[in-house]
C-alpha positions as CSV (number, residue, x, y, z in Angstrom):
1,M,-38.6,-57.6,-100.9
2,G,-39.2,-57.5,-104.8
3,M,-38.9,-55.3,-108.1
4,F,-35.9,-52.2,-107.7
5,N,-35.7,-50.6,-110.2
6,S,-32.8,-47.8,-108.4
7,I,-30.7,-48.5,-106.0
8,L,-28.4,-46.0,-103.6
9,V,-25.8,-47.8,-101.5
10,V,-24.2,-45.3,-98.4
11,C,-21.4,-44.8,-96.3
12,A,-19.7,-42.1,-94.5
13,G,-17.4,-40.6,-97.2
14,N,-18.1,-42.0,-100.3
15,I,-15.1,-43.4,-101.3
16,C,-14.1,-47.2,-99.7
17,R,-17.2,-48.5,-98.7
18,S,-19.9,-47.4,-100.9
19,P,-18.6,-46.6,-104.5
20,T,-17.4,-50.7,-103.9
21,A,-20.3,-51.8,-103.4
22,E,-22.3,-49.9,-105.8
23,Y,-19.6,-51.2,-108.3
24,L,-19.5,-54.4,-107.2
25,L,-23.8,-54.2,-107.5
26,K,-23.3,-53.6,-110.6
27,D,-21.3,-56.2,-111.9
28,K,-23.4,-58.9,-109.7
29,L,-27.0,-57.5,-111.4
30,D,-25.5,-57.0,-115.0
31,K,-24.0,-60.7,-115.0
32,K,-27.5,-62.6,-113.5
33,S,-29.3,-60.9,-116.4
34,A,-28.1,-59.7,-119.5
35,N,-30.9,-56.5,-119.8
36,N,-30.0,-55.5,-116.3
37,N,-31.9,-51.9,-115.9
38,I,-31.2,-51.6,-112.7
39,K,-29.7,-48.3,-111.1
40,V,-26.9,-48.4,-108.6
41,S,-25.0,-45.3,-107.6
42,S,-23.6,-44.2,-104.0
43,A,-23.2,-41.6,-101.7
44,G,-21.5,-40.2,-98.9
45,L,-23.3,-39.3,-94.8
46,T,-20.3,-37.0,-95.1
47,A,-19.4,-37.5,-98.3
48,L,-16.0,-36.1,-100.0
49,V,-17.4,-34.4,-102.4
50,D,-15.7,-34.7,-106.0
51,K,-13.1,-37.2,-104.8
52,G,-12.3,-39.8,-106.3
53,A,-12.8,-43.5,-104.8
54,E,-9.6,-44.5,-102.1
55,S,-6.4,-46.0,-104.0
56,T,-6.0,-48.9,-101.8
57,A,-10.1,-49.7,-102.3
58,S,-10.1,-49.1,-106.6
59,S,-6.3,-51.6,-107.0
60,I,-7.7,-53.8,-104.6
61,A,-11.6,-53.4,-107.1
62,L,-9.9,-53.8,-110.0
63,T,-7.7,-56.8,-109.2
64,Y,-11.1,-58.2,-109.7
65,D,-11.9,-56.7,-112.2
66,I,-14.1,-54.2,-111.1
67,N,-13.1,-50.7,-112.1
68,M,-13.9,-48.0,-110.4
69,D,-12.2,-44.6,-112.0
70,A,-14.7,-43.2,-113.0
71,H,-16.4,-42.7,-109.4
72,K,-17.5,-39.5,-108.1
73,A,-18.4,-38.9,-104.2
74,R,-21.3,-37.1,-103.3
75,Q,-23.6,-35.9,-100.9
76,L,-26.7,-37.8,-99.5
77,S,-29.6,-35.3,-100.4
78,S,-33.6,-36.0,-99.8
79,A,-33.6,-36.0,-103.9
80,L,-31.3,-38.7,-103.8
81,V,-33.2,-40.5,-100.9
82,A,-36.3,-39.9,-102.8
83,E,-35.7,-40.9,-106.2
84,N,-34.0,-44.4,-104.7
85,D,-36.2,-47.7,-103.9
86,L,-33.4,-49.5,-102.0
87,I,-31.2,-47.5,-99.7
88,L,-28.1,-49.7,-98.3
89,V,-25.9,-48.5,-95.4
90,M,-22.4,-49.8,-93.4
91,E,-23.1,-49.8,-90.5
92,D,-25.7,-49.2,-87.3
93,R,-25.4,-46.2,-86.8
94,H,-25.0,-45.2,-90.7
95,L,-28.6,-46.3,-91.0
96,S,-29.7,-44.2,-87.4
97,D,-28.2,-41.3,-88.8
98,L,-29.7,-41.5,-92.4
99,L,-33.6,-42.2,-90.5
100,G,-33.3,-39.6,-88.5
101,Q,-32.2,-36.8,-91.4
102,Y,-34.7,-38.5,-93.4
103,P,-37.7,-40.6,-91.8
104,Q,-38.9,-40.9,-95.5
105,A,-36.6,-43.5,-95.9
106,R,-37.2,-45.8,-93.0
107,G,-39.1,-48.8,-94.7
108,K,-36.9,-49.2,-97.9
109,T,-32.8,-48.3,-95.9
110,F,-31.2,-52.1,-94.7
111,L,-27.5,-52.7,-93.9
112,L,-25.9,-54.1,-96.2
113,G,-25.1,-56.8,-94.7
114,K,-29.2,-58.1,-93.9
115,W,-29.1,-60.7,-95.2
116,L,-25.4,-62.3,-94.1
117,D,-27.1,-61.9,-90.5
118,D,-27.0,-58.2,-90.4
119,I,-23.4,-57.7,-90.2
120,E,-21.9,-54.5,-90.4
121,V,-19.3,-53.2,-92.9
122,P,-16.6,-52.0,-90.7
123,D,-14.5,-48.5,-92.4
124,P,-11.2,-49.3,-93.8
125,Y,-10.1,-45.7,-94.2
126,R,-6.5,-45.4,-93.3
127,Q,-5.8,-48.7,-92.2
128,S,-3.9,-52.0,-93.7
129,H,-4.0,-53.3,-97.1
130,E,-5.1,-56.2,-95.1
131,A,-8.3,-54.1,-93.7
132,F,-9.9,-53.3,-97.1
133,E,-9.0,-56.7,-98.5
134,H,-11.4,-57.6,-96.2
135,V,-14.0,-55.4,-96.4
136,Y,-13.5,-56.1,-100.1
137,Q,-14.9,-59.7,-99.3
138,L,-17.4,-58.8,-96.4
139,I,-18.9,-56.3,-99.6
140,D,-18.7,-59.1,-102.1
141,K,-20.4,-61.8,-99.9
142,A,-23.3,-58.9,-99.1
143,C,-23.8,-57.9,-102.3
144,T,-24.1,-61.3,-104.3
145,A,-26.6,-61.7,-101.4
146,W,-28.7,-59.3,-102.3
147,T,-28.9,-60.5,-106.0
148,K,-31.2,-63.0,-104.9
149,Y,-33.5,-60.6,-103.5
150,I,-33.3,-57.7,-106.7
């Protein structure tokens, strides 16, 4: 691994998991280094374009002082793939879908859970508050693990 200037986090809709990981990773990198210049953003393979972060995901993040109010979902594109040094996805299926569409992303696309024995982060959408809380904790651990390599 090594120096990354820009990181893109990807899930399906870009309203639950990837924004949570984007804002958490930003927060962790800012805390790690006062002069953090790494750009972190997110997108969706099948994005609900321009939608804000899902309300349960937002409210759970806020209890940990992570504010996602500014988030607007956007669609993954070849331009986004090209301009990011590292792409992090939630599930094996996202990995194969993304590399199928954008073979040029091979070598820089990994599971968010790579350093946690390649765990996948399940989709909490339309599930219980507990499901969202579980996913938040998984994302938090996975982002912490990535900060050692970024």
